[in-house]
C-alpha positions in Angstrom: 158.8 16.7 132.1 157.2 19.7 133.8 156.4 20.4 137.4 153.5 22.3 138.8 153.3 24.3 142.0 150.7 22.8 144.4 147.6 25.0 145.0 147.2 26.3 148.5 143.7 26.9 149.5 142.6 29.8 151.6 141.6 27.5 154.5 145.1 25.8 154.4 146.8 29.2 154.4 144.5 30.4 157.3 145.3 27.3 159.3 149.1 27.9 158.7 148.9 31.5 159.8 146.9 30.5 162.9 149.9 28.3 163.7 152.2 31.2 163.1 150.2 33.2 165.7 150.6 30.4 168.2 154.3 30.4 167.7 154.4 34.2 168.3 152.2 33.8 171.4 154.8 31.3 172.8 157.6 33.7 172.0 156.2 36.8 173.9 158.5 37.9 176.6 157.9 41.6 176.7 155.0 43.6 178.2 153.9 45.0 174.9 152.4 41.7 173.8 154.5 41.5 170.6 157.1 38.8 169.5 159.6 38.5 166.7 158.2 37.2 163.5 160.9 36.0 161.0 161.2 33.4 158.2 162.2 30.7 160.7 158.7 30.8 162.1 157.2 30.1 158.7 159.7 27.4 158.0 158.8 25.8 161.3 155.1 25.9 160.5 155.4 24.7 156.9 157.4 21.7 158.2 154.6 20.8 160.5 156.7 21.2 163.7 155.1 22.0 167.1 154.0 25.6 167.7 156.8 26.3 170.2 159.0 29.4 170.8 162.3 27.7 169.9 163.4 27.0 166.3 165.4 23.8 166.3 167.3 23.6 163.0 168.3 20.0 163.5 164.6 18.9 164.0 163.6 21.2 161.1 166.1 19.6 158.6 164.9 16.1 159.7 161.3 17.1 159.0 162.2 18.5 155.5 164.2 15.3 154.6 161.1 13.3 155.6 158.9 15.4 153.4 161.0 14.6 150.4 160.4 10.9 151.0 156.7 11.0 151.8 155.9 13.4 148.8 154.7 16.3 150.9 157.8 18.4 150.1 156.4 20.4 147.1 153.2 21.2 149.1 155.2 22.4 152.1 157.4 24.6 150.0 154.4 26.1 148.3 152.8 26.8 151.7 155.9 28.5 152.9 156.1 30.7 149.8 152.4 31.6 150.1 152.8 32.6 153.8 155.8 34.8 152.9 153.8 36.5 150.1 150.7 37.0 152.2 152.6 38.5 155.1 154.6 40.8 152.8 151.3 42.0 151.3 149.8 42.7 154.7 152.6 43.7 157.0 155.4 45.3 154.9 156.4 48.7 156.4 157.8 51.7 154.6 161.1 50.0 154.3 159.6 47.0 152.6 160.0 44.7 155.6 157.5 42.3 157.1 159.9 40.6 159.5 159.9 42.2 162.9 157.9 42.4 166.1 154.2 41.8 165.8 151.2 41.0 168.0 149.8 37.5 167.5 146.4 39.1 167.3 147.4 40.7 164.0 148.2 37.3 162.4 145.0 35.8 163.9 142.9 38.5 162.3 144.6 37.9 158.9 143.8 34.1 159.3 140.2 35.0 160.1 139.9 37.1 157.0 141.1 34.2 154.9 138.5 32.0 156.4 135.7 34.5 156.0 132.9 34.0 153.5 130.4 36.3 151.8 127.1 35.4 153.3 123.9 36.7 154.9 123.1 36.7 158.6 120.0 37.3 160.8 118.7 37.1 164.3 115.7 34.8 164.1 112.9 36.7 162.3 113.8 39.9 164.2 116.8 41.4 162.3 118.1 40.6 158.8 118.8 39.0 156.5 121.8 41.2 155.9 124.9 40.8 153.6 128.1 40.3 155.7 131.5 38.8 155.8 131.8 36.1 158.4 134.5 33.8 159.7 132.6 30.6 160.5 135.1 29.7 163.2 135.0 33.1 165.0 132.2 32.3 167.5 130.8 33.6 170.7 128.8 31.0 172.6 128.2 29.5 169.2 127.0 32.8 167.6 128.6 34.6 164.7 130.5 37.8 164.5 129.6 39.3 161.2 131.3 42.4 159.6 129.0 44.7 157.7 129.6 47.4 155.0 128.3 50.8 155.8 125.3 50.3 153.5 124.4 47.1 155.4 124.7 48.9 158.7 122.3 51.6 157.4 119.8 48.8 156.6 120.4 47.3 160.1 119.9 50.7 161.7 116.6 51.1 160.0 115.5 47.7 161.2 116.5 48.3 164.8 114.7 51.6 164.9 111.5 50.1 163.4 111.7 47.3 166.0 112.1 49.9 168.8 109.0 51.7 167.7 107.1 48.4 167.6 108.4 46.8 170.8 109.6 49.7 172.9 113.1 51.1 173.0 113.8 49.9 176.6 113.9 46.3 175.2 115.9 47.0 172.0 119.4 48.2 171.2 119.2 50.6 168.2 121.9 51.3 165.7 122.4 54.8 164.2 124.5 56.0 161.2 125.5 59.7 161.3 126.8 60.9 158.0 127.5 64.5 157.1 127.9 63.9 153.4 131.6 64.3 153.3 134.3 61.8 152.3 137.8 61.0 153.6 141.0 61.1 151.6 140.3 57.6 150.2 136.8 58.6 149.0 135.0 56.7 151.8 132.0 58.3 153.4 132.7 60.2 156.7 130.3 58.4 159.0 129.9 57.5 162.7 128.1 54.3 163.7 126.5 54.2 167.2 124.8 51.5 169.1 122.5 52.7 171.9 121.4 50.3 174.7 118.4 52.2 176.0 117.7 50.0 179.0 120.9 51.3 180.7 120.2 54.9 180.0 118.4 55.9 183.2 120.8 54.2 185.6 124.2 54.6 183.8 123.7 57.6 181.6 124.3 58.4 177.9 128.0 57.8 177.9 127.8 54.2 179.3 124.7 53.4 177.1 126.3 54.5 173.8 128.9 52.6 171.9 130.9 54.0 169.0 131.7 51.2 166.5 134.9 51.9 164.6 135.4 50.4 161.1 138.1 47.8 160.6 140.9 48.2 158.0 138.5 46.9 155.3 135.9 49.6 156.2 133.5 47.1 157.8 131.6 47.3 161.1 131.4 44.5 163.6 128.0 45.2 165.0 126.8 43.1 167.9 130.0 40.9 168.1 130.2 38.8 171.2 126.8 40.1 172.3 124.1 39.5 169.7 122.9 36.1 168.6 123.7 36.4 164.9 123.4 33.2 162.8 123.6 32.3 159.1 120.5 33.1 157.0 119.2 30.0 155.2 117.9 29.0 151.9 115.6 26.0 151.5 116.4 23.3 149.0 114.2 20.3 148.1 115.6 18.4 151.1 114.3 21.3 153.2 115.7 20.0 156.6 117.7 21.6 158.0 118.2 24.1 155.2 121.5 25.4 153.7 123.6 28.3 155.1 123.4 31.2 152.7 127.0 30.9 151.5 126.5 27.3 150.5 125.8 27.5 146.8 124.8 23.9 146.1 123.0 21.1 148.0 124.9 17.8 147.7 121.8 15.7 148.5 119.1 17.0 146.1 121.3 18.8 143.6 119.5 22.2 143.9 121.5 25.4 143.7 120.8 28.5 145.7 119.8 30.3 142.5 117.2 27.6 141.7 115.8 27.8 145.2 115.5 31.6 144.9 113.8 31.2 141.5 111.3 28.7 142.9 109.2 31.4 144.5 108.6 33.1 141.2 108.2 29.7 139.4 105.5 28.7 141.9 103.7 32.0 141.3 103.8 31.5 137.5 102.7 27.9 137.8 99.7 28.9 140.0 98.7 31.7 137.6 98.8 29.3 134.7 96.8 26.5 136.4 94.2 28.9 137.8 93.2 30.0 134.3 91.4 26.8 134.0 91.0 25.8 137.7 90.5 29.1 139.7 90.3 27.1 143.0 93.8 25.5 142.6 95.8 25.9 145.8 98.8 23.6 145.3 100.6 21.2 142.9 103.0 18.4 143.2 106.0 18.0 140.8 108.8 15.4 140.3 112.2 16.3 139.1 113.9 13.3 137.5 115.2 14.8 134.4 112.8 17.5 133.2 110.6 18.6 136.1 106.9 18.0 135.6 103.6 18.4 137.3 102.1 15.1 138.7 99.2 16.5 140.8 97.1 19.6 141.3 94.9 20.2 144.3 92.1 22.6 145.3 92.3 22.4 149.1 92.1 18.7 150.0 90.6 17.7 146.6 92.9 16.4 143.9 92.0 17.6 140.4 92.1 15.2 137.5 95.0 15.8 135.1 93.8 13.5 132.3 90.6 13.2 130.4 87.6 14.6 132.3 89.7 17.1 134.3 89.8 20.9 133.9 93.2 21.1 132.2 94.1 20.8 128.5 97.4 19.4 127.1 98.6 22.9 126.2 98.2 24.3 129.7 100.0 21.3 131.3 102.8 21.6 128.8 103.1 25.3 129.5 103.3 24.6 133.3 106.1 22.0 132.7 108.0 24.5 130.6 107.8 27.1 133.4 109.2 24.4 135.8 112.0 23.6 133.4 112.9 27.2 132.9 113.1 27.8 136.7 114.6 24.5 137.9 116.6 23.0 135.0 117.2 19.3 134.4 119.9 18.5 136.9 117.9 18.0 140.2 118.5 14.6 141.7 115.7 14.5 144.4 112.8 13.1 142.4 110.1 14.0 144.8 107.2 14.6 144.7 107.5 18.1 146.0 104.8 20.6 146.9 104.3 24.0 145.2 101.8 26.0 147.3 100.3 28.9 145.5 99.9 32.3 147.0 96.3 33.5 147.4 95.1 35.3 144.3 94.6 39.1 144.8 91.1 40.0 146.0 88.8 41.5 143.3 
């Protein structure tokens, strides 16, 4: 008979560490905002006890005995061990210790990193989409606080400066990356990231209008946090409404993956090119996707073109179009349709 250690997900670990931060917050009794973090705090959290300052051993032992009876014991032990390992990886000092006095904010930041996803963010059609790490729970008035790499900040800087040229700098904050070409001891570029709020310049001066944005311990820059209206960029599946957040890789309703959705643009272009060889006026097509996707209708404006005998298309062309659809979309879509493919206008002669 073998036993297996229960898997602890990143979200479970993040939730547990967030409880650790609450216990530390309850323990603070010094002016420096720190509290003692030791293994008893982790035992308290893993046992599911309240996030209070006091560790009651009698209550803890009762909770662990109950966990043996309800079957949650192995999971709670695994959670405790994972918390110990994670804090050791992140907080160990030169003497190899992680137990000691820490700020609750340090633990909250660690929990936030565990919740973070690789995604893309934007501000309506104005800025983005840009690659970022985002904690979906870290919100300001409902908006996100993305963390960008320096390369993403450079792209953002270019976008803000173009927007300032188009709309006037007095209505746009601009981002600037100053890089001398050198690198630090770890090989990272020596760079300064600035955000300038031009509308304040005349009344408050350059010092109050300019913000230096420091990188975090992962070398990422939190541009516009708690000020700008960042939200997730979307990709559009066959369901369309309301669209999928960028880091969601698969639509549970129609079966489309993000890769298939991104491939659909090129698939649509190729389908249009193929159909227009025989019907130059074709503007759109309908397809169904139960099993192998296939064309079920072609239109030139409001006029539906005949697919069978008497129409402009031969069997070989229609088969070629279906093969293009199959290559781009696969066989595993569950939303039968029909769905539109609207062709881009052909280049002018």
